[in-house]
Backbone bond lengths (Angstrom), bond angles and torsions (degrees), N, CA, C in turn:
res aa  C-N    CA-C-N  psi(-1)  N-CA   C-N-CA  omega(-1)  CA-C   N-CA-C  phi
1 M - - - 1.445 - - 1.518 109.19 -
2 N 1.407 116.71 140.62 1.453 121.06 -179.94 1.514 110.20 -93.81
3 W 1.334 114.39 104.45 1.462 117.61 -176.77 1.511 112.56 -83.33
4 Q 1.355 120.20 5.13 1.447 121.92 177.14 1.522 111.97 -93.80
5 C 1.336 117.96 0.90 1.453 119.92 -177.41 1.514 111.18 -81.55
6 T 1.336 116.96 164.61 1.453 121.26 176.31 1.512 109.09 -71.65
7 L 1.332 115.84 168.41 1.452 119.58 -177.62 1.514 111.95 -62.00
8 V 1.337 117.63 -41.61 1.454 119.15 -178.66 1.513 110.78 -66.20
9 A 1.331 117.00 -41.21 1.466 119.20 178.37 1.521 110.16 -62.71
10 C 1.324 117.17 -39.90 1.462 120.11 177.47 1.519 110.80 -66.62
11 L 1.325 116.42 -34.01 1.451 119.90 177.63 1.518 109.63 -60.70
12 I 1.345 116.43 -44.28 1.456 120.03 178.94 1.526 110.20 -65.13
13 T 1.338 116.62 -39.60 1.464 119.89 177.91 1.525 110.37 -61.06
14 A 1.323 115.59 -46.04 1.461 119.29 179.06 1.516 110.49 -63.32
15 A 1.333 116.71 -36.35 1.452 120.11 178.93 1.523 110.91 -62.98
16 C 1.320 115.94 -39.08 1.465 119.55 178.65 1.527 110.37 -63.85
17 F 1.348 116.87 -40.54 1.456 120.41 178.38 1.532 110.95 -65.35
18 A 1.332 114.55 -35.28 1.462 119.42 -169.01 1.518 114.57 -87.14
19 Q 1.317 118.82 -1.19 1.461 120.32 -179.82 1.530 109.55 -60.31
20 Q 1.290 115.63 129.98 1.466 119.87 -176.80 1.523 110.10 -76.44
21 E 1.336 115.06 142.62 1.460 119.81 177.31 1.520 109.48 -74.16
22 K 1.321 114.46 136.80 1.459 119.10 179.35 1.525 110.18 -79.49
23 E 1.332 115.38 151.48 1.459 120.22 178.85 1.524 109.26 -66.83
24 P 1.325 118.81 133.28 1.461 120.61 -179.11 1.523 110.85 -63.68
25 P 1.328 117.61 149.68 1.467 119.95 -178.99 1.530 111.22 -63.68
26 R 1.329 115.11 144.27 1.459 120.45 -179.44 1.537 111.27 -84.63
27 S 1.317 115.35 -19.07 1.462 119.11 -178.56 1.521 110.68 -68.64
28 S 1.331 115.50 150.18 1.451 120.01 177.63 1.520 111.68 -76.95
29 E 1.342 116.41 -12.33 1.449 120.21 179.65 1.526 109.65 -74.74
30 P 1.334 117.64 143.56 1.466 119.36 180.00 1.528 111.29 -64.44
31 A 1.318 115.18 137.37 1.466 119.93 -179.67 1.519 110.17 -78.09
32 I 1.322 115.94 142.89 1.463 121.64 176.85 1.520 107.42 -99.83
33 A 1.299 116.20 114.55 1.460 120.38 -176.78 1.523 110.37 -71.08
34 A 1.330 115.47 135.44 1.459 119.81 176.60 1.514 109.89 -72.60
35 R 1.314 115.77 149.37 1.456 119.87 177.92 1.525 110.01 -65.86
36 P 1.346 117.75 148.22 1.466 119.80 178.87 1.525 112.69 -54.53
37 S 1.336 116.97 -38.29 1.462 119.81 -179.95 1.522 111.34 -64.45
38 E 1.336 116.69 -35.30 1.456 120.49 178.16 1.522 111.03 -71.39
39 Q 1.338 115.99 -37.83 1.462 119.79 176.73 1.520 110.83 -63.50
40 D 1.338 116.72 -43.83 1.464 120.66 178.65 1.522 111.01 -61.91
41 K 1.323 116.22 -40.62 1.462 120.61 -179.18 1.520 110.43 -63.18
42 A 1.328 116.16 -41.44 1.468 120.25 179.51 1.523 111.41 -66.52
43 R 1.343 116.53 -41.79 1.468 119.49 179.52 1.525 111.29 -67.34
44 A 1.324 116.66 -38.84 1.467 120.53 -178.32 1.517 111.72 -67.82
45 A 1.337 116.86 -21.39 1.464 120.33 -179.06 1.524 112.50 -78.09
46 V 1.335 117.40 -14.57 1.466 121.01 -179.82 1.529 109.45 -75.71
47 K 1.299 116.31 126.87 1.464 121.28 -177.75 1.528 111.10 -72.33
48 A 1.317 115.94 139.18 1.467 120.84 -179.73 1.520 110.56 -69.88
49 P 1.339 117.94 137.43 1.465 120.67 176.83 1.528 110.79 -66.60
50 A 1.309 116.78 145.64 1.461 121.43 -179.98 1.526 110.84 -73.66
51 L 1.330 115.65 147.11 1.465 121.32 177.35 1.533 112.33 -110.40
52 N 1.321 117.41 -13.05 1.468 120.41 179.04 1.523 109.42 -85.55
53 V 1.343 114.28 73.85 1.467 121.70 -175.71 1.521 109.58 -120.20
54 S 1.308 115.97 172.49 1.462 120.83 177.77 1.520 110.14 -72.53
55 E 1.331 115.93 165.20 1.470 120.36 179.11 1.521 110.88 -60.89
56 Q 1.334 116.86 -34.11 1.464 120.49 -179.18 1.529 111.42 -67.50
57 E 1.319 117.28 -27.03 1.465 121.43 -177.73 1.527 112.86 -99.73
58 A 1.345 116.97 0.57 1.466 121.08 -172.87 1.526 112.39 -61.74
59 A 1.305 117.30 -45.34 1.466 120.04 -177.34 1.526 111.09 -62.71
60 K 1.323 116.49 -44.24 1.464 121.05 179.28 1.529 110.51 -64.28
61 A 1.336 116.49 -41.36 1.467 120.87 -179.54 1.523 111.19 -65.17
62 A 1.340 116.55 -39.38 1.463 120.70 -179.59 1.529 110.96 -64.96
63 V 1.326 116.51 -43.32 1.465 120.55 178.82 1.524 110.42 -63.50
64 A 1.330 116.72 -42.74 1.463 120.74 179.76 1.529 111.01 -64.20
65 F 1.320 116.01 -39.40 1.466 119.42 -179.84 1.526 110.71 -66.14
66 L 1.321 117.24 -41.30 1.462 120.46 178.67 1.523 110.73 -65.01
67 D 1.334 116.80 -38.74 1.464 119.72 176.44 1.522 110.56 -60.96
68 W 1.330 115.14 -43.68 1.472 119.93 179.57 1.527 110.88 -66.61
69 A 1.333 116.93 -45.70 1.467 120.27 179.80 1.523 111.05 -63.94
70 G 1.330 116.43 -31.71 1.450 120.61 179.15 1.513 113.67 -67.91
71 A 1.331 116.99 -13.91 1.461 121.24 177.79 1.529 111.14 -118.91
72 S 1.326 116.77 15.10 1.465 120.62 -177.20 1.519 110.99 -76.73
73 T 1.316 115.15 168.98 1.461 121.74 179.43 1.521 109.52 -112.85
74 A 1.331 115.95 165.59 1.469 119.97 178.70 1.522 111.20 -60.67
75 G 1.326 116.89 -29.18 1.457 120.35 -179.99 1.511 113.63 -69.73
76 Q 1.339 117.37 -13.92 1.464 121.19 179.67 1.526 112.35 -96.11
77 R 1.319 116.25 9.85 1.460 121.37 -176.22 1.526 112.29 -55.78
78 E 1.331 116.26 -48.56 1.467 119.73 -177.52 1.519 111.77 -68.75
79 E 1.328 117.17 -33.21 1.463 120.09 177.00 1.527 109.91 -63.55
80 I 1.317 116.88 -42.94 1.463 121.01 178.19 1.519 110.44 -63.17
81 R 1.329 115.91 -45.50 1.469 119.74 179.72 1.534 110.44 -59.08
82 R 1.330 115.99 -45.61 1.467 120.47 -177.21 1.526 111.45 -64.17
83 M 1.324 116.31 -43.77 1.457 119.68 -178.90 1.523 111.87 -63.88
84 L 1.318 116.50 -41.50 1.463 119.74 -178.64 1.523 111.60 -71.85
85 E 1.319 116.54 -34.04 1.474 119.29 175.84 1.525 110.23 -64.28
86 Q 1.320 116.66 -41.40 1.463 120.65 179.14 1.526 111.99 -68.54
87 A 1.325 116.27 -24.27 1.470 120.68 -177.04 1.521 112.91 -95.37
88 S 1.329 118.10 10.10 1.471 121.21 -172.48 1.531 113.14 -59.46
89 Q 1.339 117.66 -26.05 1.465 120.22 -178.33 1.529 113.06 -98.57
90 Y 1.323 117.10 4.78 1.463 120.30 177.53 1.529 108.18 -84.10
91 K 1.313 115.87 84.92 1.460 120.74 -172.44 1.532 112.90 -63.83
92 A 1.319 116.80 -36.07 1.466 119.45 -179.12 1.524 110.78 -65.50
93 V 1.328 117.44 -37.81 1.463 121.39 178.69 1.527 109.90 -69.38
94 A 1.334 115.98 -43.43 1.474 120.08 178.64 1.523 110.07 -60.51
95 A 1.335 116.61 -41.69 1.462 120.42 178.42 1.531 110.87 -63.79
96 A 1.316 116.49 -35.02 1.468 120.36 178.73 1.529 110.72 -68.09
97 F 1.340 117.52 -38.19 1.467 120.26 175.39 1.532 109.89 -62.38
98 C 1.325 116.23 -41.24 1.464 120.99 178.45 1.530 110.47 -62.52
99 D 1.328 116.57 -44.36 1.465 120.76 179.50 1.527 110.80 -60.66
100 E 1.342 116.37 -40.73 1.462 120.31 -179.23 1.526 110.71 -66.97
101 A 1.335 116.79 -38.64 1.469 119.99 177.87 1.517 111.40 -63.29
102 N 1.324 116.69 -42.37 1.461 120.43 179.15 1.527 111.82 -70.80
103 R 1.328 116.65 -39.03 1.466 120.94 -177.37 1.520 111.66 -64.02
104 T 1.342 116.93 -34.80 1.469 120.36 -173.78 1.528 113.22 -104.42
105 A 1.331 117.70 6.21 1.468 120.51 -174.78 1.527 112.51 -57.11
106 E 1.318 117.30 -37.52 1.463 120.61 -177.61 1.523 113.00 -97.30
107 S 1.321 116.58 -25.04 1.470 119.51 -173.96 1.522 114.01 -98.84
108 D 1.333 117.90 -26.47 1.470 120.73 -174.94 1.528 108.75 -147.33
109 F 1.324 115.73 88.05 1.462 121.62 -175.37 1.524 112.32 -55.09
110 T 1.334 118.30 -48.38 1.461 120.50 -174.86 1.523 112.11 -66.97
111 R 1.317 116.77 -34.28 1.469 120.30 177.80 1.531 109.86 -66.80
112 S 1.311 116.55 -43.43 1.464 120.61 178.57 1.518 110.84 -64.19
113 L 1.329 116.65 -42.06 1.460 121.05 178.28 1.523 111.07 -61.01
114 L 1.325 116.47 -42.99 1.456 121.23 179.07 1.520 111.08 -63.21
115 A 1.334 117.34 -43.97 1.466 121.20 -179.72 1.525 110.98 -63.23
116 L 1.324 117.50 -41.63 1.466 120.78 178.04 1.527 110.99 -65.47
117 S 1.321 116.94 -38.81 1.457 121.01 179.55 1.520 111.09 -64.62
118 V 1.323 116.63 -44.69 1.460 121.48 178.91 1.528 110.71 -63.24
119 L 1.322 116.69 -45.48 1.460 120.56 179.19 1.525 110.53 -62.17
120 G 1.327 116.86 -40.49 1.459 119.73 178.69 1.503 112.42 -63.30
121 E 1.331 117.36 -41.13 1.462 120.95 -179.67 1.522 111.88 -67.54
122 M 1.318 117.97 -25.64 1.469 121.35 177.68 1.522 112.22 -65.43
123 R 1.335 116.31 -29.84 1.473 121.71 -173.45 1.530 110.35 53.60
124 S 1.317 114.81 43.67 1.460 120.83 179.64 1.517 110.26 -85.21
125 P 1.337 118.21 144.43 1.466 120.51 175.03 1.531 112.28 -57.12
126 V 1.331 116.45 -26.90 1.464 120.93 178.31 1.522 110.56 -60.98
127 G 1.324 116.66 -29.72 1.446 120.63 -177.02 1.514 114.22 -63.28
128 T 1.323 116.95 -30.79 1.467 120.03 -176.95 1.515 111.90 -55.63
129 N 1.314 117.21 -55.90 1.460 121.49 -178.57 1.523 111.35 -67.13
130 C 1.331 116.32 -38.95 1.466 120.61 -179.12 1.525 111.04 -62.67
131 F 1.316 116.32 -49.02 1.464 120.61 -178.31 1.527 111.59 -67.18
132 Q 1.331 116.87 -37.39 1.464 119.87 178.79 1.520 110.85 -61.06
133 K 1.328 116.50 -47.68 1.465 119.90 179.98 1.519 111.17 -63.16
134 F 1.321 116.68 -39.40 1.462 120.40 179.69 1.523 110.27 -65.73
135 L 1.321 116.05 -42.11 1.460 121.00 -178.04 1.521 112.23 -62.71
136 H 1.329 117.04 -32.68 1.464 120.91 -175.67 1.533 113.49 -95.95
137 R 1.315 116.93 10.99 1.466 118.53 173.65 1.531 108.72 -63.01
138 P 1.326 118.00 135.58 1.469 118.84 177.06 1.523 111.15 -69.15
139 L 1.313 116.00 138.17 1.458 120.03 177.69 1.524 109.34 -70.33
140 P 1.326 118.32 137.85 1.467 120.34 -179.10 1.523 111.63 -64.87
141 E 1.319 115.56 139.08 1.466 120.55 179.24 1.521 111.90 -86.77
142 K 1.331 116.52 -23.71 1.455 120.49 -179.72 1.526 109.40 -115.43
143 G 1.316 115.30 158.26 1.452 119.86 178.75 1.514 110.98 157.62
144 I 1.311 115.32 -179.44 1.463 121.21 178.69 1.526 109.42 -68.65
145 V 1.315 116.69 130.74 1.463 121.69 179.03 1.523 108.48 -110.75
146 A 1.325 116.58 123.98 1.461 122.52 178.18 1.525 108.91 -128.69
147 N 1.339 115.71 122.36 1.473 121.40 -178.11 1.532 111.76 54.41
148 G 1.328 115.21 39.11 1.455 120.39 177.71 1.511 114.64 79.42
149 E 1.331 117.77 5.43 1.463 121.79 -177.89 1.515 110.53 -112.42
150 N 1.328 116.85 131.69 1.451 122.05 175.42 1.531 107.99 -78.39
151 V 1.317 116.43 110.09 1.462 121.52 -173.48 1.524 111.32 -62.72
152 E 1.325 117.23 -41.53 1.464 120.47 -179.19 1.533 111.03 -65.12
153 Q 1.322 116.34 -38.56 1.467 119.40 177.07 1.520 111.10 -62.65
154 T 1.321 115.99 -45.07 1.455 120.69 -178.31 1.525 111.48 -63.69
155 K 1.316 116.79 -42.65 1.460 120.12 -179.48 1.527 111.10 -62.54
156 L 1.331 117.15 -44.86 1.460 119.32 179.37 1.528 110.33 -66.77
157 A 1.329 117.30 -39.09 1.466 120.06 178.84 1.524 111.21 -61.81
158 M 1.324 117.29 -37.61 1.459 120.22 178.45 1.529 111.23 -67.38
159 L 1.320 116.80 -37.01 1.465 119.97 175.47 1.526 110.72 -68.43
160 Q 1.329 116.46 -38.40 1.465 119.57 177.69 1.530 111.14 -67.41
161 A 1.330 116.75 -31.78 1.465 119.54 174.79 1.521 110.41 -63.85
162 K 1.326 117.05 -36.96 1.459 120.52 175.99 1.519 110.53 -67.88
163 A 1.330 117.50 -36.90 1.458 120.83 176.56 1.524 110.87 -63.86
164 V 1.320 117.42 -38.34 1.461 120.81 178.82 1.530 110.15 -68.03
165 D 1.338 116.99 -32.66 1.464 120.23 172.92 1.525 110.52 -59.33
166 G 1.344 115.45 -45.35 1.454 119.93 -180.00 1.510 112.64 -62.85
167 L 1.329 117.21 -40.56 1.467 120.72 177.94 1.523 111.09 -64.18
168 A 1.316 116.79 -44.11 1.470 120.32 -179.48 1.519 111.30 -64.53
169 Y 1.347 116.68 -36.01 1.461 121.30 -178.07 1.528 111.99 -70.24
170 L 1.321 117.40 -25.11 1.466 120.87 177.46 1.531 111.45 -68.59
171 R 1.329 115.94 -30.69 1.475 122.39 172.95 1.534 113.10 53.72
172 T 1.310 116.08 53.62 1.465 121.14 171.33 1.519 108.00 -116.32
173 A 1.331 116.71 165.86 1.460 120.12 179.57 1.529 110.66 -60.84
174 A 1.336 116.28 -40.32 1.473 120.49 -178.36 1.526 111.34 -67.28
175 T 1.332 116.83 -44.49 1.467 118.92 -178.44 1.525 111.06 -71.30
176 D 1.323 117.58 -33.62 1.468 119.58 175.97 1.523 110.89 -62.61
177 R 1.325 117.02 -36.99 1.470 119.92 177.99 1.523 110.44 -63.41
178 E 1.322 116.81 -39.37 1.464 120.21 177.88 1.530 110.77 -64.93
179 V 1.324 116.27 -41.76 1.465 120.21 179.65 1.528 110.15 -62.88
180 L 1.325 116.99 -43.56 1.466 120.65 -179.44 1.528 111.28 -68.33
181 W 1.321 116.84 -32.33 1.466 118.98 173.48 1.532 109.63 -61.89
182 A 1.336 115.62 -45.08 1.464 120.00 179.84 1.520 111.66 -63.29
183 V 1.332 117.39 -34.97 1.467 121.94 179.31 1.524 111.27 -55.82
184 G 1.319 116.08 -42.99 1.457 118.73 -173.74 1.511 116.33 -104.11
185 K 1.348 117.86 -24.46 1.455 118.66 -168.30 1.526 116.20 -124.27
186 H 1.319 118.26 -6.98 1.473 117.47 178.65 1.525 109.06 -65.87
187 P 1.338 117.88 139.78 1.475 120.06 -176.64 1.528 115.05 -69.75
188 S 1.330 117.93 -15.30 1.465 120.11 -178.78 1.528 111.56 -101.78
189 R 1.321 115.85 130.27 1.471 120.89 177.13 1.525 110.92 -65.15
190 I 1.323 116.86 -30.66 1.459 121.21 177.50 1.523 110.13 -58.61
191 V 1.322 115.67 -46.89 1.464 120.93 -177.72 1.527 110.69 -71.48
192 R 1.328 116.60 -41.13 1.475 119.15 -179.95 1.533 110.76 -60.67
193 A 1.318 116.10 -44.34 1.467 120.05 -179.56 1.527 111.25 -63.93
194 E 1.333 116.93 -41.74 1.456 119.75 -179.45 1.525 111.32 -70.36
195 A 1.327 117.61 -33.75 1.463 120.70 177.42 1.528 110.58 -62.69
196 I 1.317 116.84 -39.96 1.468 121.08 177.08 1.520 110.16 -62.21
197 E 1.321 116.14 -48.40 1.465 121.36 -178.89 1.533 111.44 -63.28
198 A 1.330 116.30 -43.23 1.464 120.51 -178.17 1.531 111.39 -66.11
199 Y 1.334 116.33 -39.73 1.467 119.74 179.10 1.525 110.33 -64.31
200 L 1.315 117.06 -44.22 1.469 120.46 179.09 1.522 110.56 -63.48
201 W 1.322 116.99 -46.46 1.463 121.30 -177.25 1.520 111.13 -58.95
202 N 1.322 116.17 -45.13 1.464 120.21 -175.28 1.519 113.17 -81.88
203 H 1.330 116.75 -4.82 1.468 121.19 172.41 1.522 110.25 -116.53
204 K 1.335 115.04 23.93 1.471 123.51 171.77 1.528 112.79 54.99
205 D 1.330 115.84 34.35 1.467 121.47 176.39 1.535 112.44 54.06
206 S 1.318 115.85 33.73 1.464 119.96 -176.50 1.532 111.61 -71.74
207 K 1.310 114.50 159.11 1.464 120.60 177.73 1.526 110.28 -62.65
208 E 1.336 115.88 -36.91 1.466 120.28 179.73 1.527 111.21 -64.62
209 A 1.338 115.83 -38.37 1.467 119.55 179.45 1.519 110.77 -65.65
210 R 1.315 116.95 -41.38 1.464 120.76 179.17 1.525 110.42 -64.27
211 T 1.330 116.29 -41.61 1.460 120.60 179.46 1.525 110.69 -62.38
212 T 1.334 115.78 -42.61 1.467 120.26 178.52 1.525 111.10 -63.29
213 L 1.324 116.72 -45.15 1.458 120.72 -178.59 1.522 111.99 -59.73
214 L 1.316 116.42 -40.00 1.459 120.16 -177.02 1.531 112.40 -64.60
215 K 1.329 117.49 -14.90 1.464 121.15 176.21 1.530 111.21 -79.61
216 Y 1.324 116.40 -19.86 1.463 120.84 -174.17 1.528 113.86 -113.20
217 V 1.328 117.18 -31.09 1.464 120.71 -172.36 1.521 111.44 -65.81
218 Q 1.330 116.70 144.50 1.450 120.96 176.71 1.530 109.65 -67.78
219 P 1.343 117.51 143.43 1.477 120.55 -173.79 1.528 114.24 -52.20
220 K 1.307 117.68 -41.83 1.462 120.07 -177.52 1.518 113.32 -77.69
221 E 1.346 116.96 -3.53 1.467 119.99 -177.74 1.527 112.58 -114.20
222 R 1.320 116.81 15.46 1.467 119.60 176.85 1.519 111.85 -64.58
223 V 1.312 116.24 -20.22 1.460 120.53 177.78 1.531 110.71 -59.16
224 F 1.337 117.59 -30.05 1.459 120.31 -179.82 1.527 112.41 -68.57
225 V 1.315 116.55 -25.75 1.469 119.86 178.93 1.525 110.01 -68.96
226 D 1.328 117.09 -33.06 1.462 121.97 -178.57 1.522 113.11 -92.19
227 R 1.310 117.15 -1.75 1.465 121.38 -175.86 1.528 111.32 -54.57
228 V 1.324 117.03 134.94 1.466 120.56 -177.17 1.526 110.22 -86.24
229 R 1.314 114.67 150.76 1.458 122.33 -179.83 1.523 108.02 -128.95
230 R 1.309 117.20 131.67 1.462 119.89 -179.08 1.525 111.49 -94.16
231 D 1.313 115.82 126.67 1.457 122.29 174.09 1.526 108.22 -75.70
232 P 1.352 118.51 137.05 1.467 120.16 -179.37 1.528 113.43 -56.22
233 A 1.354 116.84 -29.55 1.462 120.05 -178.50 1.528 112.39 -89.52
234 E 1.315 116.38 0.58 1.466 121.14 -175.26 1.524 111.21 -81.74
235 E 1.330 116.12 136.61 1.454 120.25 177.77 1.530 110.05 -71.30
236 A 1.319 115.22 151.83 1.464 120.66 -177.20 1.528 111.53 -60.78
237 T 1.330 117.56 -37.15 1.462 120.06 -178.09 1.530 111.31 -64.84
238 V 1.330 116.19 -36.53 1.473 120.22 179.13 1.526 109.74 -67.41
239 F 1.335 115.68 -45.95 1.459 119.25 179.40 1.523 110.95 -63.99
240 N 1.325 117.23 -40.55 1.463 120.74 -179.57 1.525 111.69 -60.69
241 R 1.328 116.58 -36.89 1.476 119.21 177.67 1.523 110.27 -65.20
242 K 1.329 116.53 -42.11 1.467 119.88 178.27 1.518 110.76 -64.75
243 L 1.328 116.66 -40.49 1.463 120.84 -179.86 1.526 110.91 -65.83
244 T 1.330 116.51 -40.09 1.465 120.50 178.79 1.524 110.35 -62.83
245 A 1.332 116.65 -42.39 1.470 120.64 179.08 1.527 110.81 -65.16
246 F 1.331 116.20 -38.35 1.463 120.69 178.86 1.524 110.75 -63.81
247 L 1.322 117.19 -46.93 1.464 121.24 -178.55 1.525 111.72 -67.47
248 K 1.320 116.33 -30.37 1.468 119.47 176.62 1.525 110.15 -68.87
249 A 1.331 115.89 -38.34 1.465 120.05 179.59 1.522 112.04 -76.22
250 H 1.336 116.31 -24.14 1.475 120.84 -177.59 1.529 109.50 -131.11
251 P 1.318 117.25 74.28 1.474 119.58 -179.46 1.520 112.95 -61.14
252 E 1.335 117.32 -20.94 1.467 119.91 178.88 1.532 111.54 -66.94
253 A 1.345 116.77 -17.16 1.459 120.62 179.93 1.528 112.65 -88.48
254 V 1.323 116.56 -6.07 1.463 120.60 -179.61 1.526 109.34 -75.81
255 A 1.320 116.12 129.87 1.469 120.08 -179.89 1.528 109.91 -67.92
256 P 1.323 117.67 141.21 1.473 119.71 178.66 1.521 110.83 -65.58
257 A 1.319 115.45 151.64 1.460 120.11 178.65 1.523 109.51 -65.37
258 P 1.324 117.29 142.30 1.479 119.23 -179.74 1.519 111.25 -67.04
259 K 1.315 115.23 146.14 1.458 120.88 178.86 1.526 109.78 -119.08
260 R 1.291 114.70 140.85 1.451 119.26 177.94 1.527 109.46 -81.86
261 I 1.320 115.59 133.71 1.462 120.87 177.35 1.519 108.12 -98.27
262 E 1.306 116.36 117.87 1.461 120.70 -179.21 1.527 110.15 -72.34
263 Q 1.322 115.67 133.53 1.453 119.95 174.92 1.528 109.53 -73.63
264 K 1.313 115.55 152.40 1.454 119.91 -177.92 1.535 109.70 -60.42
265 G 1.309 116.15 127.17 1.450 121.14 178.58 1.515 113.60 81.57
266 E 1.358 117.26 0.99 1.462 120.03 -178.41 1.522 108.84 -87.26
267 A 1.284 116.48 130.49 1.460 120.56 177.98 1.514 109.55 -77.52
268 A 1.312 114.72 142.16 1.463 119.47 179.43 1.518 109.47 -67.10
269 K 1.342 115.86 129.41 1.448 120.95 179.72 1.519 110.22 -94.91
270 P 1.323 117.83 138.90 1.464 119.05 177.77 1.524 110.16 -65.81
271 P 1.315 118.20 144.71 1.465 120.22 -179.33 1.519 111.60 -67.89
272 K 1.322 114.99 152.21 1.451 119.99 175.05 1.523 110.03 -68.55
273 E 1.333 115.76 167.03 1.474 119.66 -176.22 1.521 111.27 -61.42
274 D 1.339 116.76 -37.75 1.462 119.96 -177.52 1.534 112.70 -95.55
275 E 1.328 117.36 12.45 1.452 121.33 -177.70 1.533 109.95 -118.20
276 P 1.345 118.42 123.56 1.469 119.99 -179.34 1.509 110.43 -67.57
277 P 1.323 118.11 149.83 1.470 120.65 179.08 1.507 111.22 -66.59
278 V 1.320 116.44 148.45 1.465 121.85 176.93 1.509 109.24 -78.40
279 R 1.328 115.60 129.28 1.466 119.87 -178.29 1.502 109.82 -98.08
């Protein structure tokens, strides 16, 4: 997942993850898969559920909206943004999104991620308390370990990184304090790195924001403050120059050169004329 994207872009990413699998055909005949363009056209034709509902209908409306957003297309990005901006003062709906994020945090990662993304894009006052509580959830000590990584810890940290995005996007003194706390003191490096990125993004990469961050960031993680971000409209040559300057300033971020592993009993072969020797 790309944690450097804007909230709306992440919402679309989460929506792509959250699309429900269709039931396989019961017929013995082979199914003919619809073209992606046809699938997008069908999904785009579905009308968005309304969010301007009564408090009694808020929970149902929130679930319906998440279902719809979970099957949305990239072309509906602005429609989603507009609807959530208009719904920013619907506190009951915002609270329902928060409830859904908490309810599915352990059972359905993509659903929880989508709910947090939607709530963040709303910029609702309800989000402040919701994101704070989510951010301070203790990371699980037990869980499935794969390649030395606790999967449950990583999943919660990724959700907390989304919560920190929501706090940074609110751009208040209180939420900025929470983001800066996460920059220096959150136990997960995933969250600390995203807090740095979110703070910079929401303060327009200003010199003042960088100066503030350097007061909180852990010494070995200052590299995240200088991390480069590519604008979608930016040419590759421009980005490459920025990346080259970044790697020159932070040689520790340069990936080590690949090494050839000799097979057992294999004699070392001399390098070709145009191939550097393996060190």
